[in-house]
N, C-alpha and C positions, 0 to 999 in steps of 0.2 A: 504493500499500499504506499509505503514511503517512496519507493522508487517511482511508482505510478504518479504520485503527487509532484515529484521533482520533474518528471517528464512533462506533466501537464502544465506546470508553471513556466516551463521554457517556451510553450506555445501560448502566447498571451491571448490570441483570438479565441482559441479553444477554451482556455480558462474562463474567459468571459462568457463563452457560450455555455459552459457548464454551470456557472453561477446563475445564468438566466434559466436554464432548465431546472435547476434546484428550486428557483422561485416558482416556476410553473408547477412542479411537484407539490410544493407547499400549498399553492392555490387549489390543486386537485383534492388534497386531503383535508385541508382546514378552511378553504375559502367559503364553503357553504355554512360552516359553523360561525365564522366571524362576520360574514357579509351577506348571508342569505336573506335576512330581513330587509336589507337595503335594496337587494337586487329586484325584488318584486313590489316594493313600496311605491304607489302611485302618488305623484305630486303634480297636479295640473298646473301649478304656478311655475313649475320648472320645465314645462314642455319645451323641448329643443333648446334647452339652455346651452349657451356656448361654452367651450372649455375655459378654464380658469375663472369660472363664475362661482364665487363663494357666498353669494347672497342666500343660497339654500343649504349651505354647509359645505364642509371640506370634501364630502363624498362626491360632489359634482365638479371636481377639479378637471375631469375629462369631458364634462357636459352632461346633459340629460337627453333622453330619447323622446319619441313622440308622445309617450304617456307620462313623462316626467320622472322616469326611473333613472337612477344614477348609473351612467355607463361604466364607470370604474368598477362598481360592485358587480355588474352584469358580466363584464369581461373576466373578473376574478372567478366568479361562480360558474360561468360558462366554460371555463377550462376543464371542469370535472367531466362534463358530458363529452366534450371533444376528445380528451385524452382517454377516457374510459372506452369509447367506441374504437379508437385507433388501437389501444393496447390489446383489447379483446380480439380484434381482427388479426393483429400481428401474431399474438400467441397461438391462436388457432391455426392460422396458415403456416406458422413456424413448425409446430408440432406434426401436423399432417404432412407438410411438404418434406421436412427433413426425414421423417420415417419412411416415406415412399421413395425418397432419394437414396437412402441408405440401402434399401432393398434392391432398387434398380441398379445401383452401382456395384454392389458386392455379388449379386447373383446374375449370372448370364441366363439367356433362354427367354422363353416366352413371357415369363413374369416381368422382367425388366422391359421387354418390348411393349407389353400392354400398358405399363405404367407411363412410359414415355410417350406412347400415342395418346394417352389420356391428357398428358401435359400439353402436347401439340394442339389437341382439340381446344383446350381452354385458352391457349395463347393465340389461337386463330381469330378469336373474338375480341374486339377492343374492350378492355376491362370496364371503362366507364359506361360504354354503350350497353354492355351486358347487365351492369348494375341497374341502369335506367329501366331496361326492359323488364327485369325480374321485379323491381320495386314497383313498377307501374301495374304489373299483374297482381303482386301480393300487396298486403297492407304495409305501408311504409313505417313499420315499427322498428324500435332500436335493435331487437333480436334479428330481424330481417336484414337490416343494414350491416350488422356485424357479419352475418352468414354470407351475404353477397361479397362484401369486401374481402373476407377470408378466402372464399373460393377463387376469386379472380387473382389472388397473389400466390396461391399454392404452387403454380408452375415454376415461379422464380426459384423457389427453394428446392424443388425437385431437380431442376436442371443443374443448379449450382452444386448441390450436394452430390449428385451423380458424377459430375465432372471431377470433383475433389476426391471422391472415393475411388474412382478408376485409377487415379494416380497413386494414392496412398496404398491401396491393396497390393501393389506390386513391390513395395519396399521390403527390405530384409527382415525387419522386426515382425512384420505380419506373416512372412513366410515361416519364421522361426516359431511363432506362436501356433501356427497351423501344424507344423511338424511335431510340436510338443504335445499335440492332441487337444488343443483349445477348441471349444465349439465355435460355430459361426456367430452365435449370439454374443459370446464372450469377446471374440475378436472385434466385432463391430462396436460393442459397447465400451471396451476397456482400451482398445488400441487405435481404432479408426476414428470414432467420434471425437475424442479429445484433439485429434490433429486437425480436423476440419471445422471444429466449433468456432475458433476465432474468426474465420472467414464468414461463417454463417451469422455470427453476432453483428459483424459489420454490415452485412446485407440486411439484417433485421432493423438496424438503426436507420438505414436509408429508407427501408420499406415503411417504417413508422411515419416518417415525414410524408411519404407519398400517400399512405392510407389516410393520414390526417387531412391532407389536401383533398383527397377524394371525398371524405365525409363532408367536408366544408362545401364542396361542390354540390353534392347531393342535397344538403340542407339548403343551400342557396337556391336550388331548383324546386324545393318543396317536397323532396322524396327522402329526406333524412330525419333529423330530430324534429318532432312535431310540437307546437305549442300545446300547453303552457310551458313545457320544458324548452330549453334554448341551448344553443351552442354558438361558437364563434361564426360558423358559416351561416347559421340562421339569422344572427344579428346583422351580418352584412346584407342578407337578402331583405331583411326588414328596413334597412336604412337606404336601400337603393333608390327608393321613391323620394328621398329627401336630399339627394346629393346636391341639388342646386341651392337649397336653403339651409341645410344642416349636414355638411359633409362629414362631420365628426361621428355621426351615427354609424357609418360603415367604415370610417378610416381606422378607429382604434381596434376593433376586432380583426380587421384585415391586417393591421400592423402586427398584432399578436400572432396571427397565423404565419406571417412572413418571418418574423423573428424566431419563432419556434422551429419552423422548417429549416431556416438557415443554421440555427444552432445545432440541430440534429445532423445536418450535413457536415458541419465542422467537426462534430464529435465522431462521426463515422470515419471521416478521413484520418483523424488522429488515431482512432483504434486500428485502422489499417496499417498505419506506419508503426505503431508500437508493437503490434503483434507480428510484424515482419522484420526479422533481424537484418535483412538486406537494406531496409529502409530506415531503420532506427537511427542510423548515423546522422540523419537530418536533425533530430532533436538533440542528440549528443553534441553536434557541432554548434548548435545555438547556445548550449550551456557553457561552451569553452570560450565564446566571444566575450 
């Protein structure tokens, strides 16, 4: 942990990104407890109140929306729904995709071919278009949003895991474990999975940002989070009709989406460098300057 902190400190942009992500995590777990009452409190005297307007209290530092609700509180509380949907979709797609990718990469024959053809079929459809079609047919509930986003991201993990396993399974330590009588399950779990896991974690970090943007897009189109619940994407959608007179209604949740996605991409790039000994010299060189 100390070495990881030192390497993180050497990359100041990533360090700032991690601090921002920690703030987002705090909002996810404690935002509703501290600011939930302000997020849904209607104050018609503060309708479309501009930023830095303290006439109605410090909670309106980012302005008020069309019903006089504090945007700061809604951005903080809305992080919970946005991050919860993205995290659930990424975890489900990660578990299913990695499992199928391990099977497809370690076992030759018709099992691997069937799994890869399944991945090819899913990748042949644009993920957002597929999500729109499914959610238009089904009820746009949170569970359906998570299910659709998870299914559309599974092929990424299948193909990445299979490519990594095909290379790792030919190494000497895997051959030695096989000669010593280790079962296929033990070889995959104890020898192959730890080798491919750093790459998969980097992919998952990038996918988290992509899934979050997809959820925001679906909410913006009215097929994601439904009122009275709200997310950052739904806040942007609700503020689009007021862009000419109250730009801040859509600007602040849009800025939260942008900063979170950028921070996740910076963190994913840092993880890729740290977990690759060939690339780690970049961070070591920064520390020597």
